[in-house]
N, C-alpha and C positions, 0 to 999 in steps of 0.2 A: 585546418578547419577552424573557423572562428566561432567561438561559443558566445552567445549573447544572453543566455538565461539558463538557470539550473532548476530542475523540477525533482522534488523528493516524493517518493512513496512514503507512507507513514508507518503502517504496521510492518514490523520486521526490519525496518530501516532506522526509524527514529525511536520507536518503542518496541520492547520485546513482548508484543501482544499476541503473537500467533499461538503460543501455548495457552494463553488465557482464552482466546477464541475457541481453541480446540476443546478445552475442558468444559467451558460453558455449553458449547453445542453438544458435546458427548453426553453430558449430564441431562440436558434437556431432551435429547433424542431418547435416552433410556427412560426418563420419567414419563414421556408421552407415548410409549409403546412402540417406538421405532427401533431400527437396527443400524448401528454404525458400521460402515463398510471399510475395509482396509485402506482403500485409496481415497476415502472421503475428504480428509484434510487437504491433500494435494489438489483435489478437484475444487474445493471450496476457496482456496487462496486466489484472490483476484475477482471473485464473483461479486456483482452488485447485490444490494440488499434484496431486491426483487428476485434475483436469480438464486441466491443461496436459500432464501426462505421457501421458494418453490422446490428446491432440491431436497431440503429437509422434509417438507410436507409430502412430496411425491415419491422421490427415489429412496429416501430413508424411512418412509412409513410413519412419520409423526402424525398423531391423531389431532391435527389442528389445521385450520386454513393458513395459507402463507402469510396473510396479514397478521394473524395472531402470533405465528411463529416469529415474525420479524419484531413485533412489539415486545414479546416476552424476552427474546434473546438480547435485544438492545437494552432493555431495562436492566438485565443482569450485568451486562458489560458496563453500563453507566455506573451501577452500584459499585462494581470493582474499582473503576477509575476514581470514584469519590473517595475510596479508601487509599488507593495507590495508583500512580501512573508509572509503569515500568520503563522509564527512560533507559535507552541503551547507553553504555559508556561512550563519552565523547560526542554525543548527539548535539548538545547545545554549542560546543566549541566548533564542530564541523559546520553547522548551519550558520553560525556567525561568520566564520571564515568565508563561506561562499557568498554571504550577503554583502561583504565588503567589496566583492568583485562584480556581482551580477544581481539582477532582480531574481527573486525566487518564487516558486509555486509549489503547491502540494497537489498531487494526483492520487487520491486514496480510494480504496474500495470500502472503507468504513462509511457508515451513514453520517450525514451532516452533523447530527447531534453529538456523535462521539468525536468527530474531528474537532469541533469547537471546544468540547470538554478537555481533550488532551492538550491541544495547543494553548488553550487559555490557562489551564492549571500549571503548565510547565513554563509559561512565558514565551514559548517559541513563536506565538502568533505575531509578535512584533517584527519578526524577520521576514515574513512572507507577504508578498504583494497580492497573492490570490490563492485560494484553496478550493478545490473541486472534489466532490464525491461522485463515484460512478452512479449514485442515485440520480444525479442531475444531468446525465447524458443518456443516450438511447441504449448503449450496450456497455457491459462491464469488461474488464480485462479478460482475455487477451485482445479484444478489439481495441483500436487506437483512440476511441472517442474521447476519453477523459484527458489524455495527453494533448490531443488536438485542441480541446477546449481551453486548457491551461495556456497553451502557447498563444492562442487567439486573444485571450484576455490580456496577456502580457505584451501583445502586439509584436510577437516574434514569430519567425518561421520555425516550424517544428524541427527542420533540418539544421537550425542554428542553436538548438537547445540540447543540453545533456540531462539525462534522467538517472536517478540513483534508485535501484530496485533490488529486491531480494528474491522474489518468487519467479517461477517459470512464466506464469501468465503475465506478471508485471513486466518482465523483460520483453516478452513477445509484444505486449501492448505498446511499450515505448518505442521499440524497434519498428513496429508497423507504422507508427506515427512519423518515423523518419529521424528520431532523436538518437544521439550518441548514448549508448547504454553503459553505465558504470554499475557493475554487479557487486552487491554487498550481501551475499547469501548467508543465511543462518545455518550453522552446522546441523541443527536438529531437523531442518527441512531443506535438504539439498535440492537445488533445481535440476531439471532434466538437462542432460548434456547438450541437446540441440538448442535449448533456450540459453544456456550459459555461453554457447558459442557465438551468440549474437552480441555479447558484451565486448566493448573496446578494452576495458580493464576490469579486473576482478580484485576486490579488496577484502581483507579479512576483518578489518574493523574500521571505524570512522576516523581514527587518527590518520589513516592513509589518504583520506579524501582531502586533497589540496587543489588549489587552482592550477598548479603545474600539471598534476595528474589528469585533471579534467580536460585540459587543452592539448596534451601531448598525444601524438598518434600511437596507434597500437604497436 
């Protein structure tokens, strides 16, 4: 299989942000009279802004309209990133390695404002040809929309692209788009076995992400 582009998820792949998202949302739900459910974080991973704000408002019982929920949570996340962007070890080196071989994209469930803050503050933005948020497509992950959009902007067929993902819904999204999936799961949020089975390769950290690994068969 010939790979012509590589697409990265952001949260959980380049930055260790899932614990931040979980804590910010948990605190917000508690403050606004809602109830956090045991499977809430797993369900939220991969949702677009519209989807997760509706989920907090409706399913978790937050006493605020989805538009207010989205604004409040994103403001809290941005404030955290203004203080610190939790880059994962090896993220910059891995992205640079990939950029020397292929054009790169980002397909993220974070809102546009947070993608720009993270990639700008870390300097990673210079390596990416395109970045897309699920805000900017019809459906969030696990639907393939965001990966299809990135491939189209890169002028590549999705089936010729590789995606680096950590979450169950992210892996399902990239696979549904037809991409080769490289799984980089976080141990705190293990993906579902059926989602992990979609991956061609599974890595434990970004030092393992090399051009050879991306192109070699399962």
